C-alpha positions as CSV (number, residue, x, y, z in Angstrom):
1,M,223.3,76.8,-19.5
2,L,221.9,77.6,-15.9
3,R,219.0,78.9,-17.7
4,F,218.3,75.9,-19.7
5,C,218.9,73.7,-16.6
6,S,216.2,75.9,-14.5
7,T,213.8,75.6,-17.5
8,R,214.0,71.7,-17.3
9,L,213.7,71.6,-13.6
10,F,210.7,73.8,-14.0
11,I,209.0,71.3,-16.6
12,S,210.0,68.3,-14.6
13,I,208.3,69.6,-11.4
14,R,205.4,70.6,-13.5
15,K,205.0,66.9,-14.8
16,G,205.4,65.8,-11.5
17,E,202.6,67.9,-10.0
18,N,200.4,66.8,-12.9
19,Q,201.1,63.1,-12.2
20,M,200.4,63.7,-8.5
21,K,196.9,65.3,-9.5
22,R,196.0,62.4,-11.7
23,I,196.9,60.1,-8.9
24,L,195.2,62.1,-6.2
25,K,192.0,63.1,-8.2
26,P,190.7,59.6,-8.3
27,I,191.5,59.0,-4.4
28,G,189.9,62.3,-3.6
29,K,186.8,61.0,-5.5
30,I,186.7,57.7,-3.4
31,I,187.3,59.5,-0.3
32,G,184.5,61.7,-1.0
33,G,182.1,59.2,-2.0
34,L,183.1,57.4,1.3
35,I,182.2,60.5,3.3
36,G,179.0,60.9,1.5
37,L,178.1,57.2,2.2
38,I,179.0,57.5,6.0
39,V,176.9,60.9,6.1
40,L,173.8,59.2,4.4
41,A,174.5,56.1,6.8
42,V,174.2,58.4,9.8
43,V,171.3,60.1,8.6
44,A,169.3,56.9,7.9
45,V,170.4,55.4,11.3
46,L,169.1,58.7,13.0
47,A,165.8,58.5,10.9
48,V,165.2,55.1,11.8
49,G,166.1,55.5,15.6
50,T,163.7,58.6,15.6
51,F,161.0,56.6,14.0
52,R,161.4,53.6,16.3
53,Y,161.5,55.8,19.5
54,N,158.3,57.8,18.5
55,K,156.5,54.7,17.2
56,I,153.1,54.2,19.0
57,Y,152.2,50.4,19.8
58,H,148.5,49.5,20.4
59,I,148.4,46.6,22.9
60,A,145.3,45.2,24.6
61,V,146.1,43.9,28.0
62,P,144.0,41.2,29.3
63,P,142.8,41.7,32.8
64,L,145.1,40.7,35.7
65,E,144.0,40.1,39.2
66,I,146.5,41.6,41.6
67,P,146.7,39.6,44.9
68,T,147.0,41.2,48.4
69,D,148.2,38.4,50.6
70,T,151.4,38.3,52.1
71,A,152.9,35.2,50.4
72,S,152.4,36.6,47.0
73,I,154.0,40.2,48.0
74,A,156.7,38.2,49.4
75,R,157.1,36.4,45.9
76,G,157.0,39.8,44.5
77,D,159.8,41.0,46.5
78,H,162.0,37.7,45.7
79,L,161.6,38.1,42.1
80,V,162.2,42.2,42.1
81,N,165.2,42.2,44.3
82,A,166.8,38.6,44.2
83,V,165.8,37.5,40.6
84,A,165.6,40.7,38.2
85,H,167.7,43.1,40.4
86,C,165.6,46.0,39.2
87,A,167.5,48.4,41.6
88,F,170.4,47.9,39.5
89,C,168.9,50.4,37.1
90,H,166.0,51.9,39.2
91,G,168.3,52.9,42.1
92,D,167.8,52.4,45.9
93,G,164.2,51.9,47.0
94,L,163.3,51.8,43.2
95,A,163.2,55.7,43.5
96,G,164.6,56.2,40.1
97,A,168.2,57.1,38.8
98,Y,170.1,58.5,35.8
99,M,171.3,56.2,33.2
100,A,172.9,58.8,31.0
101,N,173.0,62.6,31.0
102,S,175.0,64.1,28.5
103,S,174.8,66.0,25.4
104,A,175.6,63.0,23.1
105,E,173.5,60.5,25.0
106,G,170.8,62.8,26.0
107,I,169.0,62.2,29.4
108,V,168.1,58.6,30.1
109,V,166.2,58.0,33.3
110,A,165.1,54.8,34.8
111,P,161.9,56.1,36.6
112,N,160.8,56.3,40.2
113,L,158.3,53.3,40.7
114,T,157.1,54.0,44.3
115,S,154.2,56.2,45.0
116,G,155.9,59.3,46.1
117,A,156.3,62.4,44.3
118,G,157.5,61.7,40.6
119,G,156.7,58.1,41.1
120,R,155.0,55.9,38.4
121,G,153.3,54.0,41.5
122,A,151.3,57.2,42.3
123,S,149.5,57.1,38.9
124,F,150.0,53.8,37.1
125,S,147.1,51.4,36.7
126,T,147.4,47.6,36.6
127,E,147.3,47.8,32.7
128,D,150.1,50.2,32.6
129,W,152.3,48.2,34.8
130,V,151.6,45.3,32.6
131,R,152.5,47.1,29.5
132,A,155.9,48.6,30.9
133,I,157.1,45.2,32.5
134,R,156.0,42.7,30.0
135,H,156.1,44.7,26.8
136,G,158.2,47.6,27.3
137,I,155.7,50.1,26.5
138,H,154.6,53.5,27.9
139,S,150.9,54.3,28.8
140,D,151.0,56.5,25.8
141,G,152.1,53.7,23.5
142,R,155.8,54.6,23.0
143,S,158.7,52.2,23.9
144,V,160.2,52.6,27.1
145,L,163.8,53.0,26.5
146,I,166.4,50.3,27.8
147,M,163.6,48.3,29.3
148,P,164.5,44.7,29.1
149,S,160.9,43.5,28.5
150,L,161.9,40.4,26.6
151,F,163.4,38.9,29.6
152,F,160.3,39.7,31.7
153,D,157.9,38.3,28.8
154,V,158.6,34.7,30.4
155,L,156.7,35.7,33.4
156,S,153.7,33.6,34.5
157,E,150.6,35.6,35.1
158,D,151.0,34.9,38.6
159,D,154.5,36.0,38.8
160,L,153.5,39.1,37.1
161,A,150.7,39.7,39.5
162,A,153.1,39.0,42.5
163,I,155.6,41.6,41.2
164,I,152.8,44.5,40.6
165,A,151.4,43.5,44.0
166,Y,155.1,44.1,45.8
167,L,155.7,47.3,43.7
168,Q,152.3,48.8,44.8
169,T,153.4,48.2,48.7
170,I,156.9,49.5,48.5
171,P,157.5,52.8,50.6
172,P,157.0,56.0,48.7
173,V,160.0,58.2,48.0
174,D,159.9,61.6,46.6
175,N,162.2,61.8,43.8
176,V,161.1,63.8,40.5
177,L,163.3,63.2,37.5
178,P,163.0,64.6,34.2
179,E,161.4,62.5,31.3
180,T,163.7,60.6,29.0
181,K,165.1,62.6,26.1
182,P,167.6,60.5,24.2
183,G,170.5,62.4,22.3
184,P,171.9,61.8,19.0
185,L,174.0,59.0,20.1
186,M,171.3,57.2,21.7
187,I,168.9,57.7,18.7
188,A,171.6,56.4,16.8
189,L,171.7,53.0,18.8
190,I,168.2,52.9,18.7
191,G,168.2,53.0,14.9
192,A,171.4,50.5,14.7
193,V,170.0,48.0,17.2
194,R,167.0,45.8,16.2
195,S,164.0,47.0,17.9
196,Q,162.8,44.9,21.0
197,R,159.2,45.5,20.1
198,G,159.4,44.0,16.5
199,C,155.9,42.3,17.3
200,P,154.5,43.2,20.6
201,P,151.0,41.4,20.1
202,C,153.0,38.1,19.5
203,T,153.9,38.1,23.1
204,L,150.3,38.0,24.4
205,T,149.8,34.4,23.1
206,T,153.1,32.9,24.3
207,K,152.9,30.5,27.2
208,R,154.7,31.7,30.1
209,P,156.3,29.3,32.6
210,S,156.7,30.1,36.2
211,L,160.0,31.5,37.3
212,P,161.7,29.3,39.9
213,R,160.9,29.8,43.4
214,P,163.2,30.7,46.4
215,P,164.9,27.3,47.8
216,K,162.9,26.3,50.9
217,P,165.3,26.1,54.1
218,R,166.7,22.5,54.6
219,P,165.4,20.5,57.7
220,S,167.8,20.4,60.7
221,N,169.7,17.0,60.9
222,T,170.2,17.6,64.6
223,A,169.1,14.7,66.5
224,R,166.1,15.3,69.0
225,T,167.0,14.7,72.7
Protein backbone atom coordinates (compact mmCIF):
# COMPACT_ATOMS: atom_id res chain seq x y z
CA MET A 1 0.00 0.00 0.00
CA LEU A 2 2.79 2.38 0.93
CA ARG A 3 4.60 1.58 -2.30
CA PHE A 4 1.43 2.25 -4.32
CA CYS A 5 0.93 5.64 -2.64
CA SER A 6 4.55 6.56 -3.25
CA THR A 7 4.18 5.69 -6.91
CA ARG A 8 1.04 7.82 -7.26
CA LEU A 9 2.77 10.70 -5.48
CA PHE A 10 5.75 10.42 -7.83
CA ILE A 11 3.45 10.40 -10.87
CA SER A 12 1.58 13.45 -9.57
CA ILE A 13 4.84 15.31 -9.01
CA ARG A 14 6.01 14.46 -12.52
CA LYS A 15 2.71 15.65 -13.98
CA GLY A 16 3.01 18.88 -12.02
CA GLU A 17 6.54 19.37 -13.27
CA ASN A 18 5.45 18.79 -16.86
CA GLN A 19 2.58 21.25 -16.50
CA MET A 20 4.94 23.82 -14.98
CA LYS A 21 7.36 23.33 -17.87
CA ARG A 22 4.54 23.83 -20.37
CA ILE A 23 3.63 27.08 -18.61
CA LEU A 24 7.19 28.35 -18.16
CA LYS A 25 8.39 27.47 -21.66
CA PRO A 26 6.37 30.17 -23.51
CA ILE A 27 7.06 32.64 -20.69
CA GLY A 28 10.77 31.95 -21.09
CA LYS A 29 10.50 32.51 -24.84
CA ILE A 30 8.72 35.82 -24.27
CA ILE A 31 11.31 36.97 -21.74
CA GLY A 32 14.13 35.86 -24.02
CA GLY A 33 12.55 37.71 -26.93
CA LEU A 34 12.18 40.87 -24.85
CA ILE A 35 15.80 40.67 -23.74
CA GLY A 36 16.84 40.21 -27.36
CA LEU A 37 14.80 43.24 -28.42
CA ILE A 38 16.33 45.33 -25.62
CA VAL A 39 19.84 44.29 -26.67
CA LEU A 40 19.08 45.14 -30.30
CA ALA A 41 17.61 48.50 -29.26
CA VAL A 42 20.69 49.34 -27.17
CA VAL A 43 23.02 48.37 -30.01
CA ALA A 44 20.96 50.45 -32.46
CA VAL A 45 20.94 53.50 -30.16
CA LEU A 46 24.71 53.24 -29.63
CA ALA A 47 25.26 52.92 -33.37
CA VAL A 48 23.10 55.98 -34.08
CA GLY A 49 24.81 57.93 -31.29
CA THR A 50 28.27 57.07 -32.61
CA PHE A 51 27.24 58.07 -36.13
CA ARG A 52 25.81 61.39 -34.95
CA TYR A 53 28.83 62.21 -32.80
CA ASN A 54 31.31 61.48 -35.60
CA LYS A 55 29.27 63.07 -38.39
CA ILE A 56 31.03 65.88 -40.24
CA TYR A 57 29.03 69.01 -41.08
CA HIS A 58 30.19 71.32 -43.83
CA ILE A 59 29.02 74.85 -43.12
CA ALA A 60 30.09 77.91 -45.07
CA VAL A 61 30.30 80.82 -42.64
CA PRO A 62 29.65 84.30 -44.10
CA PRO A 63 32.23 86.97 -43.24
CA LEU A 64 31.59 88.71 -39.92
CA GLU A 65 33.31 91.92 -38.90
CA ILE A 66 34.27 91.95 -35.22
CA PRO A 67 34.07 95.39 -33.57
CA THR A 68 36.70 96.72 -31.20
CA ASP A 69 34.86 99.66 -29.62
CA THR A 70 34.10 99.61 -25.91
CA ALA A 71 30.32 99.78 -26.38
CA SER A 72 30.26 96.57 -28.46
CA ILE A 73 32.55 94.78 -26.02
CA ALA A 74 30.30 95.86 -23.13
CA ARG A 75 27.32 94.54 -25.08
CA GLY A 76 29.10 91.22 -25.51
CA ASP A 77 29.90 91.16 -21.79
CA HIS A 78 26.21 91.63 -21.02
CA LEU A 79 25.11 88.86 -23.40
CA VAL A 80 27.73 86.37 -22.21
CA ASN A 81 27.35 86.94 -18.48
CA ALA A 82 23.85 88.31 -17.87
CA VAL A 83 21.84 86.66 -20.66
CA ALA A 84 23.54 83.42 -21.72
CA HIS A 85 25.29 82.73 -18.38
CA CYS A 86 28.13 80.97 -20.21
CA ALA A 87 30.07 80.52 -16.95
CA PHE A 88 27.43 78.01 -15.82
CA CYS A 89 29.09 75.45 -18.11
CA HIS A 90 32.47 77.00 -18.92
CA GLY A 91 33.36 77.81 -15.32
CA ASP A 92 34.74 80.89 -13.60
CA GLY A 93 36.48 83.22 -15.99
CA LEU A 94 35.26 80.95 -18.83
CA ALA A 95 38.41 78.92 -18.16
CA GLY A 96 36.69 75.59 -18.79
CA ALA A 97 35.20 72.92 -16.56
CA TYR A 98 34.30 69.24 -16.43
CA MET A 99 30.63 68.51 -17.07
CA ALA A 100 31.03 64.75 -16.69
CA ASN A 101 33.91 62.46 -15.81
CA SER A 102 33.00 58.81 -15.25
CA SER A 103 33.33 55.47 -16.98
CA ALA A 104 29.65 55.49 -18.01
CA GLU A 105 29.35 59.12 -19.11
CA GLY A 106 32.91 59.46 -20.35
CA ILE A 107 34.76 62.77 -20.27
CA VAL A 108 32.63 65.75 -21.21
CA VAL A 109 34.37 69.11 -21.04
CA ALA A 110 33.14 72.67 -21.51
CA PRO A 111 36.38 74.04 -22.98
CA ASN A 112 38.54 76.91 -21.85
CA LEU A 113 37.42 79.91 -23.93
CA THR A 114 40.28 82.23 -22.96
CA SER A 115 43.54 82.75 -24.83
CA GLY A 116 45.56 81.07 -22.09
CA ALA A 117 47.20 77.64 -22.33
CA GLY A 118 44.60 75.10 -23.40
CA GLY A 119 42.14 77.83 -24.39
CA ARG A 120 40.15 78.07 -27.59
CA GLY A 121 40.77 81.81 -27.74
CA ALA A 122 44.43 81.21 -28.57
CA SER A 123 43.64 79.50 -31.86
CA PHE A 124 40.02 80.25 -32.81
CA SER A 125 39.37 82.34 -35.88
CA THR A 126 36.20 84.37 -36.30
CA GLU A 127 34.76 81.54 -38.41
CA ASP A 128 35.54 79.03 -35.64
CA TRP A 129 33.69 81.16 -33.08
CA VAL A 130 30.67 81.49 -35.37
CA ARG A 131 30.51 77.75 -36.06
CA ALA A 132 30.77 76.88 -32.38
CA ILE A 133 28.34 79.48 -31.02
CA ARG A 134 25.69 79.62 -33.71
CA HIS A 135 25.86 76.10 -35.13
CA GLY A 136 27.41 73.97 -32.38
CA ILE A 137 30.13 72.75 -34.73
CA HIS A 138 33.84 72.22 -34.07
CA SER A 139 36.43 73.65 -36.41
CA ASP A 140 36.89 70.08 -37.70
CA GLY A 141 33.19 69.86 -38.61
CA ARG A 142 32.04 67.57 -35.79
CA SER A 143 29.21 68.46 -33.44
CA VAL A 144 30.06 70.22 -30.19
CA LEU A 145 28.63 68.05 -27.43
CA ILE A 146 26.10 69.77 -25.12
CA MET A 147 26.30 73.16 -26.81
CA PRO A 148 22.85 74.84 -26.85
CA SER A 149 23.47 76.37 -30.26
CA LEU A 150 19.78 76.42 -31.15
CA PHE A 151 19.27 79.08 -28.48
CA PHE A 152 22.15 81.16 -29.83
CA ASP A 153 20.88 80.91 -33.39
CA VAL A 154 18.49 83.80 -32.67
CA LEU A 155 21.46 86.14 -32.30
CA SER A 156 21.65 89.00 -34.75
CA GLU A 157 24.91 89.56 -36.59
CA ASP A 158 25.66 92.52 -34.30
CA ASP A 159 25.02 90.51 -31.13
CA LEU A 160 27.12 87.59 -32.33
CA ALA A 161 29.95 89.94 -33.28
CA ALA A 162 29.72 91.64 -29.87
CA ILE A 163 29.98 88.28 -28.08
CA ILE A 164 33.06 87.31 -30.08
CA ALA A 165 34.58 90.74 -29.47
CA TYR A 166 34.12 90.27 -25.73
CA LEU A 167 35.48 86.70 -25.75
CA GLN A 168 38.61 87.94 -27.50
CA THR A 169 39.26 90.39 -24.66
CA ILE A 170 38.71 88.23 -21.56
CA PRO A 171 41.84 87.67 -19.43
CA PRO A 172 43.83 84.56 -20.39
CA VAL A 173 43.70 81.64 -17.97
CA ASP A 174 46.01 78.63 -18.25
CA ASN A 175 43.83 75.55 -17.91
CA VAL A 176 44.61 72.57 -20.13
CA LEU A 177 41.70 70.13 -20.18
CA PRO A 178 41.36 66.82 -22.03
CA GLU A 179 39.26 66.55 -25.15
CA THR A 180 35.68 65.38 -24.76
CA LYS A 181 35.36 61.61 -25.12
CA PRO A 182 31.77 60.51 -24.48
CA GLY A 183 31.21 57.17 -22.78
CA PRO A 184 28.50 54.61 -23.58
CA LEU A 185 25.80 56.41 -21.58
CA MET A 186 26.47 59.74 -23.31
CA ILE A 187 26.63 58.03 -26.72
CA ALA A 188 23.28 56.38 -25.96
CA LEU A 189 21.77 59.77 -25.07
CA ILE A 190 23.08 61.23 -28.32
CA GLY A 191 21.50 58.34 -30.19
CA ALA A 192 18.18 58.51 -28.34
CA VAL A 193 17.70 62.29 -28.45
CA ARG A 194 17.09 64.03 -31.75
CA SER A 195 20.25 65.71 -33.02
CA GLN A 196 20.49 69.48 -32.65
CA ARG A 197 22.14 69.66 -36.03
CA GLY A 198 19.35 68.23 -38.15
CA CYS A 199 19.77 70.91 -40.80
CA PRO A 200 22.69 73.24 -40.05
CA PRO A 201 22.63 75.17 -43.36
CA CYS A 202 18.98 76.12 -42.76
CA THR A 203 20.02 78.42 -39.92
CA LEU A 204 22.18 80.50 -42.25
CA THR A 205 19.13 82.02 -43.93
CA THR A 206 17.04 82.59 -40.80
CA LYS A 207 16.21 86.20 -39.92
CA ARG A 208 17.72 86.84 -36.51
CA PRO A 209 16.23 89.48 -34.22
CA SER A 210 18.48 91.38 -31.87
CA LEU A 211 18.29 90.34 -28.24
CA PRO A 212 16.99 92.94 -25.78
CA ARG A 213 19.55 95.38 -24.53
CA PRO A 214 20.15 96.04 -20.82
CA PRO A 215 17.73 98.58 -19.35
CA LYS A 216 18.92 102.15 -19.17
CA PRO A 217 19.05 103.74 -15.71
CA ARG A 218 15.97 105.78 -14.89
CA PRO A 219 16.45 109.53 -14.55
CA SER A 220 16.42 110.82 -11.03
CA ASN A 221 13.21 112.53 -9.89
CA THR A 222 15.04 114.56 -7.29
CA ALA A 223 14.08 118.19 -7.66
CA ARG A 224 16.86 120.50 -8.58
CA THR A 225 17.82 123.05 -6.00
